[in-house]
SEKETOR-323236 format. One record per residue (C-alpha): z, y, x; residue in one letter; residue number from 1. Coordinates in nm, 2 decimals. Example, Ala and Ser with C-alpha at 12.3 -4.5 7.8 and 13.67 -1.06 7.14 Angstrom:
BEGIN
<site><pz>0.78</pz><py>-0.45</py><px>1.23</px><residuo>A</residuo><num>1</num></site>
<site><pz>0.71</pz><py>-0.11</py><px>1.37</px><residuo>S</residuo><num>2</num></site>
***
This chain:
BEGIN
<site><pz>0.01</pz><py>0.01</py><px>0.00</px><residuo>M</residuo><num>1</num></site>
<site><pz>-0.09</pz><py>0.33</py><px>0.11</px><residuo>D</residuo><num>2</num></site>
<site><pz>0.13</pz><py>0.64</py><px>0.18</px><residuo>K</residuo><num>3</num></site>
<site><pz>-0.03</pz><py>0.87</py><px>-0.07</px><residuo>K</residuo><num>4</num></site>
<site><pz>0.05</pz><py>0.53</py><px>-0.37</px><residuo>R</residuo><num>5</num></site>
<site><pz>0.38</pz><py>0.55</py><px>-0.20</px><residuo>I</residuo><num>6</num></site>
<site><pz>0.49</pz><py>0.87</py><px>-0.28</px><residuo>V</residuo><num>7</num></site>
<site><pz>0.33</pz><py>0.87</py><px>-0.64</px><residuo>L</residuo><num>8</num></site>
<site><pz>0.55</pz><py>0.52</py><px>-0.71</px><residuo>L</residuo><num>9</num></site>
<site><pz>0.86</pz><py>0.71</py><px>-0.60</px><residuo>S</residuo><num>10</num></site>
<site><pz>0.78</pz><py>1.06</py><px>-0.77</px><residuo>S</residuo><num>11</num></site>
<site><pz>0.71</pz><py>0.89</py><px>-1.08</px><residuo>L</residuo><num>12</num></site>
<site><pz>1.06</pz><py>0.75</py><px>-1.08</px><residuo>F</residuo><num>13</num></site>
<site><pz>1.21</pz><py>1.05</py><px>-0.96</px><residuo>V</residuo><num>14</num></site>
<site><pz>1.08</pz><py>1.25</py><px>-1.25</px><residuo>A</residuo><num>15</num></site>
<site><pz>1.18</pz><py>1.03</py><px>-1.51</px><residuo>I</residuo><num>16</num></site>
<site><pz>1.50</pz><py>1.03</py><px>-1.41</px><residuo>S</residuo><num>17</num></site>
<site><pz>1.51</pz><py>1.41</py><px>-1.29</px><residuo>L</residuo><num>18</num></site>
<site><pz>1.34</pz><py>1.50</py><px>-1.61</px><residuo>L</residuo><num>19</num></site>
<site><pz>1.65</pz><py>1.35</py><px>-1.81</px><residuo>F</residuo><num>20</num></site>
<site><pz>1.88</pz><py>1.51</py><px>-1.62</px><residuo>T</residuo><num>21</num></site>
<site><pz>1.73</pz><py>1.81</py><px>-1.65</px><residuo>S</residuo><num>22</num></site>
<site><pz>1.67</pz><py>1.81</py><px>-2.01</px><residuo>C</residuo><num>23</num></site>
<site><pz>2.08</pz><py>1.73</py><px>-2.02</px><residuo>V</residuo><num>24</num></site>
<site><pz>2.18</pz><py>2.09</py><px>-1.82</px><residuo>T</residuo><num>25</num></site>
<site><pz>2.00</pz><py>2.34</py><px>-1.87</px><residuo>S</residuo><num>26</num></site>
<site><pz>2.05</pz><py>2.62</py><px>-2.01</px><residuo>G</residuo><num>27</num></site>
<site><pz>2.46</pz><py>2.45</py><px>-1.88</px><residuo>K</residuo><num>28</num></site>
<site><pz>2.51</pz><py>2.78</py><px>-1.72</px><residuo>N</residuo><num>29</num></site>
<site><pz>2.45</pz><py>3.00</py><px>-1.97</px><residuo>G</residuo><num>30</num></site>
<site><pz>2.28</pz><py>3.25</py><px>-1.78</px><residuo>I</residuo><num>31</num></site>
<site><pz>1.97</pz><py>3.48</py><px>-1.94</px><residuo>V</residuo><num>32</num></site>
<site><pz>1.81</pz><py>3.71</py><px>-1.71</px><residuo>S</residuo><num>33</num></site>
<site><pz>1.69</pz><py>4.05</py><px>-1.91</px><residuo>E</residuo><num>34</num></site>
<site><pz>1.60</pz><py>4.29</py><px>-1.76</px><residuo>K</residuo><num>35</num></site>
<site><pz>1.34</pz><py>4.55</py><px>-1.93</px><residuo>E</residuo><num>36</num></site>
<site><pz>1.40</pz><py>4.39</py><px>-2.21</px><residuo>G</residuo><num>37</num></site>
<site><pz>1.25</pz><py>4.08</py><px>-2.17</px><residuo>V</residuo><num>38</num></site>
<site><pz>1.38</pz><py>3.74</py><px>-2.14</px><residuo>S</residuo><num>39</num></site>
<site><pz>1.24</pz><py>3.44</py><px>-2.09</px><residuo>I</residuo><num>40</num></site>
<site><pz>1.33</pz><py>3.08</py><px>-2.12</px><residuo>K</residuo><num>41</num></site>
<site><pz>1.46</pz><py>2.79</py><px>-1.86</px><residuo>T</residuo><num>42</num></site>
<site><pz>1.24</pz><py>2.62</py><px>-1.67</px><residuo>G</residuo><num>43</num></site>
<site><pz>1.26</pz><py>2.33</py><px>-1.89</px><residuo>Y</residuo><num>44</num></site>
<site><pz>1.15</pz><py>2.46</py><px>-2.21</px><residuo>Y</residuo><num>45</num></site>
<site><pz>0.84</pz><py>2.63</py><px>-2.01</px><residuo>I</residuo><num>46</num></site>
<site><pz>0.77</pz><py>2.27</py><px>-1.86</px><residuo>N</residuo><num>47</num></site>
<site><pz>0.73</pz><py>2.11</py><px>-2.24</px><residuo>E</residuo><num>48</num></site>
<site><pz>0.53</pz><py>2.42</py><px>-2.31</px><residuo>C</residuo><num>49</num></site>
<site><pz>0.27</pz><py>2.39</py><px>-1.99</px><residuo>L</residuo><num>50</num></site>
<site><pz>0.24</pz><py>2.04</py><px>-2.04</px><residuo>L</residuo><num>51</num></site>
<site><pz>0.15</pz><py>2.08</py><px>-2.40</px><residuo>E</residuo><num>52</num></site>
<site><pz>-0.11</pz><py>2.33</py><px>-2.29</px><residuo>L</residuo><num>53</num></site>
<site><pz>-0.25</pz><py>2.05</py><px>-2.08</px><residuo>G</residuo><num>54</num></site>
<site><pz>-0.11</pz><py>2.06</py><px>-1.71</px><residuo>A</residuo><num>55</num></site>
<site><pz>-0.05</pz><py>1.76</py><px>-1.67</px><residuo>G</residuo><num>56</num></site>
<site><pz>-0.33</pz><py>1.54</py><px>-1.86</px><residuo>E</residuo><num>57</num></site>
<site><pz>-0.53</pz><py>1.79</py><px>-1.93</px><residuo>G</residuo><num>58</num></site>
<site><pz>-0.80</pz><py>2.07</py><px>-1.85</px><residuo>N</residuo><num>59</num></site>
<site><pz>-0.47</pz><py>2.32</py><px>-1.67</px><residuo>G</residuo><num>60</num></site>
<site><pz>-0.62</pz><py>2.38</py><px>-1.38</px><residuo>K</residuo><num>61</num></site>
<site><pz>-0.45</pz><py>2.64</py><px>-1.30</px><residuo>S</residuo><num>62</num></site>
<site><pz>-0.17</pz><py>2.89</py><px>-1.40</px><residuo>F</residuo><num>63</num></site>
<site><pz>-0.18</pz><py>3.28</py><px>-1.34</px><residuo>E</residuo><num>64</num></site>
<site><pz>-0.15</pz><py>3.63</py><px>-1.52</px><residuo>P</residuo><num>65</num></site>
<site><pz>-0.39</pz><py>3.77</py><px>-1.78</px><residuo>S</residuo><num>66</num></site>
<site><pz>-0.39</pz><py>4.18</py><px>-1.80</px><residuo>A</residuo><num>67</num></site>
<site><pz>-0.49</pz><py>4.16</py><px>-2.21</px><residuo>T</residuo><num>68</num></site>
<site><pz>-0.31</pz><py>3.96</py><px>-2.49</px><residuo>A</residuo><num>69</num></site>
<site><pz>-0.53</pz><py>3.59</py><px>-2.61</px><residuo>P</residuo><num>70</num></site>
<site><pz>-0.73</pz><py>3.63</py><px>-2.84</px><residuo>S</residuo><num>71</num></site>
<site><pz>-0.66</pz><py>3.50</py><px>-3.25</px><residuo>A</residuo><num>72</num></site>
<site><pz>-0.91</pz><py>3.19</py><px>-3.10</px><residuo>E</residuo><num>73</num></site>
<site><pz>-0.66</pz><py>3.03</py><px>-2.86</px><residuo>F</residuo><num>74</num></site>
<site><pz>-0.34</pz><py>2.88</py><px>-3.01</px><residuo>E</residuo><num>75</num></site>
<site><pz>0.00</pz><py>3.00</py><px>-2.78</px><residuo>T</residuo><num>76</num></site>
<site><pz>0.35</pz><py>2.90</py><px>-2.70</px><residuo>K</residuo><num>77</num></site>
<site><pz>0.60</pz><py>3.14</py><px>-2.64</px><residuo>L</residuo><num>78</num></site>
<site><pz>0.82</pz><py>3.15</py><px>-2.34</px><residuo>L</residuo><num>79</num></site>
<site><pz>1.03</pz><py>3.37</py><px>-2.41</px><residuo>S</residuo><num>80</num></site>
<site><pz>1.36</pz><py>3.37</py><px>-2.60</px><residuo>E</residuo><num>81</num></site>
<site><pz>1.37</pz><py>3.48</py><px>-3.03</px><residuo>D</residuo><num>82</num></site>
<site><pz>1.55</pz><py>3.79</py><px>-2.93</px><residuo>Y</residuo><num>83</num></site>
<site><pz>1.33</pz><py>3.91</py><px>-2.61</px><residuo>S</residuo><num>84</num></site>
<site><pz>1.21</pz><py>4.26</py><px>-2.66</px><residuo>K</residuo><num>85</num></site>
<site><pz>0.91</pz><py>4.16</py><px>-2.55</px><residuo>T</residuo><num>86</num></site>
<site><pz>0.69</pz><py>3.86</py><px>-2.60</px><residuo>E</residuo><num>87</num></site>
<site><pz>0.54</pz><py>3.60</py><px>-2.29</px><residuo>I</residuo><num>88</num></site>
<site><pz>0.30</pz><py>3.38</py><px>-2.43</px><residuo>V</residuo><num>89</num></site>
<site><pz>0.08</pz><py>3.14</py><px>-2.28</px><residuo>A</residuo><num>90</num></site>
<site><pz>-0.26</pz><py>2.96</py><px>-2.39</px><residuo>W</residuo><num>91</num></site>
<site><pz>-0.57</pz><py>2.76</py><px>-2.21</px><residuo>C</residuo><num>92</num></site>
<site><pz>-0.91</pz><py>2.83</py><px>-2.23</px><residuo>D</residuo><num>93</num></site>
<site><pz>-1.05</pz><py>2.51</py><px>-2.12</px><residuo>G</residuo><num>94</num></site>
<site><pz>-0.94</pz><py>2.51</py><px>-1.71</px><residuo>N</residuo><num>95</num></site>
<site><pz>-0.72</pz><py>2.82</py><px>-1.65</px><residuo>T</residuo><num>96</num></site>
<site><pz>-0.28</pz><py>2.85</py><px>-1.87</px><residuo>I</residuo><num>97</num></site>
<site><pz>-0.30</pz><py>3.20</py><px>-1.87</px><residuo>W</residuo><num>98</num></site>
<site><pz>0.05</pz><py>3.40</py><px>-1.94</px><residuo>Y</residuo><num>99</num></site>
<site><pz>0.10</pz><py>3.74</py><px>-2.08</px><residuo>Y</residuo><num>100</num></site>
<site><pz>0.34</pz><py>4.04</py><px>-2.14</px><residuo>A</residuo><num>101</num></site>
<site><pz>0.26</pz><py>4.32</py><px>-2.28</px><residuo>A</residuo><num>102</num></site>
<site><pz>0.38</pz><py>4.60</py><px>-2.01</px><residuo>G</residuo><num>103</num></site>
<site><pz>0.44</pz><py>4.30</py><px>-1.76</px><residuo>Y</residuo><num>104</num></site>
<site><pz>0.16</pz><py>4.13</py><px>-1.68</px><residuo>T</residuo><num>105</num></site>
<site><pz>-0.08</pz><py>4.43</py><px>-1.72</px><residuo>D</residuo><num>106</num></site>
<site><pz>0.14</pz><py>4.67</py><px>-1.54</px><residuo>I</residuo><num>107</num></site>
<site><pz>0.10</pz><py>4.57</py><px>-1.18</px><residuo>E</residuo><num>108</num></site>
<site><pz>0.47</pz><py>4.67</py><px>-1.08</px><residuo>D</residuo><num>109</num></site>
<site><pz>0.60</pz><py>4.49</py><px>-1.33</px><residuo>N</residuo><num>110</num></site>
<site><pz>0.76</pz><py>4.18</py><px>-1.33</px><residuo>K</residuo><num>111</num></site>
<site><pz>0.92</pz><py>3.90</py><px>-1.57</px><residuo>I</residuo><num>112</num></site>
<site><pz>1.29</pz><py>3.82</py><px>-1.48</px><residuo>P</residuo><num>113</num></site>
<site><pz>1.28</pz><py>3.39</py><px>-1.45</px><residuo>L</residuo><num>114</num></site>
<site><pz>1.62</pz><py>3.24</py><px>-1.63</px><residuo>Y</residuo><num>115</num></site>
<site><pz>1.89</pz><py>3.15</py><px>-1.41</px><residuo>F</residuo><num>116</num></site>
<site><pz>1.79</pz><py>2.77</py><px>-1.46</px><residuo>D</residuo><num>117</num></site>
<site><pz>1.41</pz><py>2.75</py><px>-1.32</px><residuo>S</residuo><num>118</num></site>
<site><pz>1.44</pz><py>2.41</py><px>-1.26</px><residuo>S</residuo><num>119</num></site>
<site><pz>1.20</pz><py>2.18</py><px>-1.35</px><residuo>A</residuo><num>120</num></site>
<site><pz>0.96</pz><py>2.46</py><px>-1.41</px><residuo>M</residuo><num>121</num></site>
<site><pz>0.61</pz><py>2.30</py><px>-1.30</px><residuo>F</residuo><num>122</num></site>
<site><pz>0.77</pz><py>1.92</py><px>-1.30</px><residuo>L</residuo><num>123</num></site>
<site><pz>0.53</pz><py>1.66</py><px>-1.38</px><residuo>G</residuo><num>124</num></site>
<site><pz>0.21</pz><py>1.95</py><px>-1.40</px><residuo>C</residuo><num>125</num></site>
<site><pz>-0.01</pz><py>1.66</py><px>-1.18</px><residuo>S</residuo><num>126</num></site>
<site><pz>-0.36</pz><py>1.92</py><px>-1.28</px><residuo>K</residuo><num>127</num></site>
<site><pz>-0.24</pz><py>2.23</py><px>-1.17</px><residuo>L</residuo><num>128</num></site>
<site><pz>-0.40</pz><py>2.36</py><px>-0.77</px><residuo>I</residuo><num>129</num></site>
<site><pz>-0.33</pz><py>2.72</py><px>-0.83</px><residuo>K</residuo><num>130</num></site>
<site><pz>-0.03</pz><py>2.87</py><px>-0.97</px><residuo>I</residuo><num>131</num></site>
<site><pz>0.00</pz><py>3.25</py><px>-0.97</px><residuo>D</residuo><num>132</num></site>
<site><pz>0.38</pz><py>3.32</py><px>-0.97</px><residuo>L</residuo><num>133</num></site>
<site><pz>0.32</pz><py>3.70</py><px>-0.85</px><residuo>S</residuo><num>134</num></site>
<site><pz>0.46</pz><py>3.85</py><px>-1.19</px><residuo>K</residuo><num>135</num></site>
<site><pz>0.79</pz><py>3.70</py><px>-1.13</px><residuo>F</residuo><num>136</num></site>
<site><pz>1.10</pz><py>3.83</py><px>-1.06</px><residuo>D</residuo><num>137</num></site>
<site><pz>1.31</pz><py>3.57</py><px>-0.92</px><residuo>T</residuo><num>138</num></site>
<site><pz>1.64</pz><py>3.78</py><px>-0.80</px><residuo>S</residuo><num>139</num></site>
<site><pz>1.83</pz><py>3.59</py><px>-1.10</px><residuo>D</residuo><num>140</num></site>
<site><pz>1.75</pz><py>3.23</py><px>-1.04</px><residuo>V</residuo><num>141</num></site>
<site><pz>2.00</pz><py>3.00</py><px>-0.92</px><residuo>G</residuo><num>142</num></site>
<site><pz>1.85</pz><py>2.69</py><px>-0.98</px><residuo>I</residuo><num>143</num></site>
<site><pz>1.48</pz><py>2.65</py><px>-0.86</px><residuo>M</residuo><num>144</num></site>
<site><pz>1.56</pz><py>2.28</py><px>-0.83</px><residuo>E</residuo><num>145</num></site>
<site><pz>1.26</pz><py>2.00</py><px>-0.93</px><residuo>N</residuo><num>146</num></site>
<site><pz>1.09</pz><py>2.37</py><px>-0.92</px><residuo>M</residuo><num>147</num></site>
<site><pz>0.74</pz><py>2.25</py><px>-0.88</px><residuo>F</residuo><num>148</num></site>
<site><pz>0.81</pz><py>1.84</py><px>-0.81</px><residuo>S</residuo><num>149</num></site>
<site><pz>0.53</pz><py>1.63</py><px>-0.83</px><residuo>C</residuo><num>150</num></site>
<site><pz>0.23</pz><py>1.83</py><px>-0.80</px><residuo>C</residuo><num>151</num></site>
<site><pz>0.00</pz><py>1.62</py><px>-0.67</px><residuo>S</residuo><num>152</num></site>
<site><pz>-0.31</pz><py>1.83</py><px>-0.74</px><residuo>S</residuo><num>153</num></site>
<site><pz>-0.13</pz><py>2.17</py><px>-0.58</px><residuo>L</residuo><num>154</num></site>
<site><pz>-0.33</pz><py>2.40</py><px>-0.31</px><residuo>K</residuo><num>155</num></site>
<site><pz>-0.18</pz><py>2.70</py><px>-0.35</px><residuo>E</residuo><num>156</num></site>
<site><pz>0.13</pz><py>2.90</py><px>-0.48</px><residuo>I</residuo><num>157</num></site>
<site><pz>0.06</pz><py>3.27</py><px>-0.50</px><residuo>V</residuo><num>158</num></site>
<site><pz>0.35</pz><py>3.49</py><px>-0.50</px><residuo>G</residuo><num>159</num></site>
<site><pz>0.61</pz><py>3.22</py><px>-0.33</px><residuo>L</residuo><num>160</num></site>
<site><pz>0.61</pz><py>3.45</py><px>-0.02</px><residuo>N</residuo><num>161</num></site>
<site><pz>0.76</pz><py>3.75</py><px>-0.26</px><residuo>M</residuo><num>162</num></site>
<site><pz>1.07</pz><py>3.52</py><px>-0.36</px><residuo>F</residuo><num>163</num></site>
<site><pz>1.36</pz><py>3.67</py><px>-0.40</px><residuo>N</residuo><num>164</num></site>
<site><pz>1.62</pz><py>3.34</py><px>-0.32</px><residuo>T</residuo><num>165</num></site>
<site><pz>1.98</pz><py>3.52</py><px>-0.24</px><residuo>S</residuo><num>166</num></site>
<site><pz>2.08</pz><py>3.39</py><px>-0.56</px><residuo>N</residuo><num>167</num></site>
<site><pz>1.98</pz><py>3.05</py><px>-0.52</px><residuo>V</residuo><num>168</num></site>
<site><pz>2.28</pz><py>2.76</py><px>-0.48</px><residuo>V</residuo><num>169</num></site>
<site><pz>2.01</pz><py>2.44</py><px>-0.48</px><residuo>T</residuo><num>170</num></site>
<site><pz>1.64</pz><py>2.37</py><px>-0.40</px><residuo>T</residuo><num>171</num></site>
<site><pz>1.65</pz><py>2.00</py><px>-0.42</px><residuo>Q</residuo><num>172</num></site>
<site><pz>1.32</pz><py>1.83</py><px>-0.45</px><residuo>L</residuo><num>173</num></site>
<site><pz>1.18</pz><py>2.18</py><px>-0.52</px><residuo>M</residuo><num>174</num></site>
<site><pz>0.83</pz><py>2.08</py><px>-0.36</px><residuo>F</residuo><num>175</num></site>
<site><pz>0.90</pz><py>1.72</py><px>-0.36</px><residuo>F</residuo><num>176</num></site>
<site><pz>0.54</pz><py>1.47</py><px>-0.43</px><residuo>G</residuo><num>177</num></site>
<site><pz>0.33</pz><py>1.77</py><px>-0.39</px><residuo>C</residuo><num>178</num></site>
<site><pz>0.13</pz><py>1.61</py><px>-0.21</px><residuo>E</residuo><num>179</num></site>
<site><pz>-0.17</pz><py>1.84</py><px>-0.17</px><residuo>S</residuo><num>180</num></site>
<site><pz>-0.03</pz><py>2.12</py><px>-0.04</px><residuo>L</residuo><num>181</num></site>
<site><pz>-0.11</pz><py>2.20</py><px>0.32</px><residuo>E</residuo><num>182</num></site>
<site><pz>0.08</pz><py>2.54</py><px>0.39</px><residuo>T</residuo><num>183</num></site>
<site><pz>0.37</pz><py>2.71</py><px>0.28</px><residuo>L</residuo><num>184</num></site>
<site><pz>0.46</pz><py>3.04</py><px>0.27</px><residuo>D</residuo><num>185</num></site>
<site><pz>0.84</pz><py>3.08</py><px>0.28</px><residuo>L</residuo><num>186</num></site>
<site><pz>0.89</pz><py>3.38</py><px>0.44</px><residuo>S</residuo><num>187</num></site>
<site><pz>1.09</pz><py>3.60</py><px>0.23</px><residuo>S</residuo><num>188</num></site>
<site><pz>1.33</pz><py>3.30</py><px>0.17</px><residuo>F</residuo><num>189</num></site>
<site><pz>1.70</pz><py>3.37</py><px>0.22</px><residuo>D</residuo><num>190</num></site>
<site><pz>1.87</pz><py>3.06</py><px>0.16</px><residuo>L</residuo><num>191</num></site>
<site><pz>2.25</pz><py>3.16</py><px>0.26</px><residuo>N</residuo><num>192</num></site>
<site><pz>2.38</pz><py>3.05</py><px>-0.07</px><residuo>A</residuo><num>193</num></site>
<site><pz>2.22</pz><py>2.73</py><px>-0.11</px><residuo>V</residuo><num>194</num></site>
<site><pz>2.42</pz><py>2.40</py><px>-0.17</px><residuo>K</residuo><num>195</num></site>
<site><pz>2.18</pz><py>2.17</py><px>-0.17</px><residuo>D</residuo><num>196</num></site>
<site><pz>1.84</pz><py>2.14</py><px>-0.05</px><residuo>L</residuo><num>197</num></site>
<site><pz>1.79</pz><py>1.79</py><px>0.04</px><residuo>D</residuo><num>198</num></site>
<site><pz>1.47</pz><py>1.63</py><px>-0.05</px><residuo>G</residuo><num>199</num></site>
<site><pz>1.32</pz><py>2.00</py><px>-0.09</px><residuo>M</residuo><num>200</num></site>
<site><pz>0.97</pz><py>1.87</py><px>0.08</px><residuo>F</residuo><num>201</num></site>
<site><pz>0.99</pz><py>1.56</py><px>0.05</px><residuo>F</residuo><num>202</num></site>
<site><pz>0.67</pz><py>1.36</py><px>-0.06</px><residuo>G</residuo><num>203</num></site>
<site><pz>0.45</pz><py>1.65</py><px>0.14</px><residuo>C</residuo><num>204</num></site>
<site><pz>0.23</pz><py>1.43</py><px>0.31</px><residuo>V</residuo><num>205</num></site>
<site><pz>-0.05</pz><py>1.68</py><px>0.36</px><residuo>E</residuo><num>206</num></site>
<site><pz>0.21</pz><py>1.97</py><px>0.47</px><residuo>L</residuo><num>207</num></site>
<site><pz>0.10</pz><py>2.11</py><px>0.78</px><residuo>S</residuo><num>208</num></site>
<site><pz>0.27</pz><py>2.43</py><px>0.85</px><residuo>T</residuo><num>209</num></site>
<site><pz>0.56</pz><py>2.61</py><px>0.68</px><residuo>I</residuo><num>210</num></site>
<site><pz>0.56</pz><py>2.96</py><px>0.73</px><residuo>Y</residuo><num>211</num></site>
<site><pz>0.91</pz><py>3.09</py><px>0.77</px><residuo>V</residuo><num>212</num></site>
<site><pz>1.06</pz><py>3.47</py><px>0.87</px><residuo>A</residuo><num>213</num></site>
<site><pz>1.18</pz><py>3.52</py><px>1.27</px><residuo>K</residuo><num>214</num></site>
<site><pz>1.55</pz><py>3.33</py><px>1.40</px><residuo>N</residuo><num>215</num></site>
<site><pz>1.54</pz><py>3.15</py><px>1.03</px><residuo>T</residuo><num>216</num></site>
<site><pz>1.79</pz><py>2.81</py><px>1.03</px><residuo>D</residuo><num>217</num></site>
<site><pz>1.90</pz><py>2.69</py><px>0.79</px><residuo>W</residuo><num>218</num></site>
<site><pz>2.11</pz><py>2.45</py><px>1.02</px><residuo>N</residuo><num>219</num></site>
<site><pz>2.31</pz><py>2.78</py><px>0.98</px><residuo>L</residuo><num>220</num></site>
<site><pz>2.39</pz><py>2.68</py><px>0.67</px><residuo>L</residuo><num>221</num></site>
<site><pz>2.75</pz><py>2.70</py><px>0.44</px><residuo>D</residuo><num>222</num></site>
<site><pz>2.92</pz><py>2.40</py><px>0.59</px><residuo>A</residuo><num>223</num></site>
<site><pz>3.02</pz><py>2.26</py><px>0.24</px><residuo>A</residuo><num>224</num></site>
<site><pz>2.61</pz><py>2.19</py><px>0.18</px><residuo>A</residuo><num>225</num></site>
<site><pz>2.57</pz><py>1.85</py><px>0.09</px><residuo>K</residuo><num>226</num></site>
<site><pz>2.35</pz><py>1.63</py><px>0.29</px><residuo>P</residuo><num>227</num></site>
<site><pz>2.00</pz><py>1.68</py><px>0.38</px><residuo>S</residuo><num>228</num></site>
<site><pz>1.90</pz><py>1.37</py><px>0.52</px><residuo>S</residuo><num>229</num></site>
<site><pz>1.55</pz><py>1.36</py><px>0.33</px><residuo>T</residuo><num>230</num></site>
<site><pz>1.50</pz><py>1.70</py><px>0.35</px><residuo>L</residuo><num>231</num></site>
<site><pz>1.13</pz><py>1.64</py><px>0.53</px><residuo>F</residuo><num>232</num></site>
<site><pz>1.07</pz><py>1.28</py><px>0.44</px><residuo>S</residuo><num>233</num></site>
<site><pz>0.71</pz><py>1.19</py><px>0.43</px><residuo>W</residuo><num>234</num></site>
<site><pz>0.62</pz><py>1.50</py><px>0.56</px><residuo>C</residuo><num>235</num></site>
<site><pz>0.37</pz><py>1.31</py><px>0.77</px><residuo>F</residuo><num>236</num></site>
<site><pz>0.15</pz><py>1.62</py><px>0.87</px><residuo>S</residuo><num>237</num></site>
<site><pz>0.36</pz><py>1.84</py><px>0.98</px><residuo>L</residuo><num>238</num></site>
<site><pz>0.50</pz><py>2.05</py><px>1.26</px><residuo>G</residuo><num>239</num></site>
<site><pz>0.60</pz><py>2.35</py><px>1.42</px><residuo>G</residuo><num>240</num></site>
<site><pz>0.45</pz><py>2.69</py><px>1.57</px><residuo>G</residuo><num>241</num></site>
<site><pz>0.50</pz><py>2.54</py><px>1.95</px><residuo>E</residuo><num>242</num></site>
<site><pz>0.36</pz><py>2.22</py><px>1.94</px><residuo>G</residuo><num>243</num></site>
<site><pz>0.66</pz><py>2.01</py><px>1.79</px><residuo>T</residuo><num>244</num></site>
<site><pz>0.55</pz><py>1.72</py><px>1.51</px><residuo>Y</residuo><num>245</num></site>
<site><pz>0.64</pz><py>1.53</py><px>1.26</px><residuo>Y</residuo><num>246</num></site>
<site><pz>0.94</pz><py>1.25</py><px>1.40</px><residuo>D</residuo><num>247</num></site>
<site><pz>1.04</pz><py>1.01</py><px>1.13</px><residuo>D</residuo><num>248</num></site>
<site><pz>1.39</pz><py>1.01</py><px>1.31</px><residuo>S</residuo><num>249</num></site>
<site><pz>1.43</pz><py>1.36</py><px>1.22</px><residuo>H</residuo><num>250</num></site>
<site><pz>1.39</pz><py>1.45</py><px>0.86</px><residuo>T</residuo><num>251</num></site>
<site><pz>1.70</pz><py>1.61</py><px>0.82</px><residuo>D</residuo><num>252</num></site>
<site><pz>1.83</pz><py>2.02</py><px>0.85</px><residuo>V</residuo><num>253</num></site>
<site><pz>1.84</pz><py>1.96</py><px>1.19</px><residuo>A</residuo><num>254</num></site>
<site><pz>1.47</pz><py>2.03</py><px>1.25</px><residuo>Y</residuo><num>255</num></site>
<site><pz>1.55</pz><py>2.32</py><px>0.96</px><residuo>A</residuo><num>256</num></site>
<site><pz>1.47</pz><py>2.61</py><px>1.20</px><residuo>H</residuo><num>257</num></site>
<site><pz>1.15</pz><py>2.79</py><px>1.41</px><residuo>V</residuo><num>258</num></site>
<site><pz>0.99</pz><py>2.60</py><px>1.66</px><residuo>D</residuo><num>259</num></site>
<site><pz>1.11</pz><py>2.64</py><px>2.04</px><residuo>G</residuo><num>260</num></site>
<site><pz>0.93</pz><py>2.37</py><px>2.15</px><residuo>G</residuo><num>261</num></site>
<site><pz>1.06</pz><py>2.09</py><px>2.37</px><residuo>E</residuo><num>262</num></site>
<site><pz>1.38</pz><py>2.31</py><px>2.44</px><residuo>S</residuo><num>263</num></site>
<site><pz>1.46</pz><py>2.33</py><px>2.09</px><residuo>N</residuo><num>264</num></site>
<site><pz>1.22</pz><py>2.15</py><px>1.80</px><residuo>P</residuo><num>265</num></site>
<site><pz>1.18</pz><py>2.26</py><px>1.50</px><residuo>G</residuo><num>266</num></site>
<site><pz>0.96</pz><py>2.24</py><px>1.17</px><residuo>Y</residuo><num>267</num></site>
<site><pz>0.90</pz><py>2.61</py><px>1.10</px><residuo>F</residuo><num>268</num></site>
<site><pz>0.65</pz><py>2.84</py><px>1.22</px><residuo>T</residuo><num>269</num></site>
<site><pz>0.69</pz><py>3.22</py><px>1.19</px><residuo>V</residuo><num>270</num></site>
<site><pz>0.48</pz><py>3.42</py><px>0.99</px><residuo>K</residuo><num>271</num></site>
<site><pz>0.22</pz><py>3.62</py><px>1.23</px><residuo>P</residuo><num>272</num></site>
***
C-alpha cells in the first residue's frame, strides 16, 4: 500500500472521530465574535454548509469572497447567527463556493470576525483546491483544531499569512491529511498561547516548505503544552531553509524552528 493511500485511510478514520468530537463540543465555550454588528456561526456549522454546497462530494473547487450578493437563481446557506445585523451567505455557482456579507466582502479593508471555535471549518472538504480567507479576521479565534483536516485536494490558502493567532490555544490536526499542499506561509503565526499542536501537519506528504517569521521557535512554547510526537509525521517532502530534510525520527516539536543547518536542524524556512 503506497504512502498516500495510507494517509487517506488514516485521515478517514480520524476525520470520523473528530467530526463527532466537534459536534459534541462546538460552541461549548460560549464566546461569540461580534464586531461591527456581524456574528458568524461555529466552524462545525459552516462545515456542514460547505459540504452541502459540494465541497466534499460535488463541484465546489474553491471557497472565495464575492463583492456582490447572489442572484435569486442560487440557493444560499446562512453562515451568520440569527441575531447578526449583517447576513453572511454562501452559495455555489457550479465551480466556486462564494461567500458574501454586505459591507465586509465588498469593502476592501473590512473583515468578518470568525467565531471563537472555528474547529472543523473545512473538515473533509476534499474537492476544494483553493480557500480564500483574506476577508476574515481571526483575532477572536481560540480553537483551530482540525480546521483544514482531510482537504486532500487543497493547494492554496489565501490569507493564511495574515492570520492573527495570538489567542489560539489549539492547532491540533489543523492541516491533517492535506496531502496536496506544497507550501504554507505561517509568517504571521504567534502560538505563544497554544497548548496542543500535535498532528498539525500530519500526513502533508507533498509539503516541502513551511515559511515562518525570523526567530520562530515553537519548541519554546509553554511547558504545559501537550506532547507533539506527531507534529510532522509523514511529511516526507518537508525541508528547512538550510538543507535539513525530513527524518521520521524527528517528527515532534524539537524541529519546529527556523532551520540552522547541521548545527541546529529545523523544518522551517524564513519567509523572504
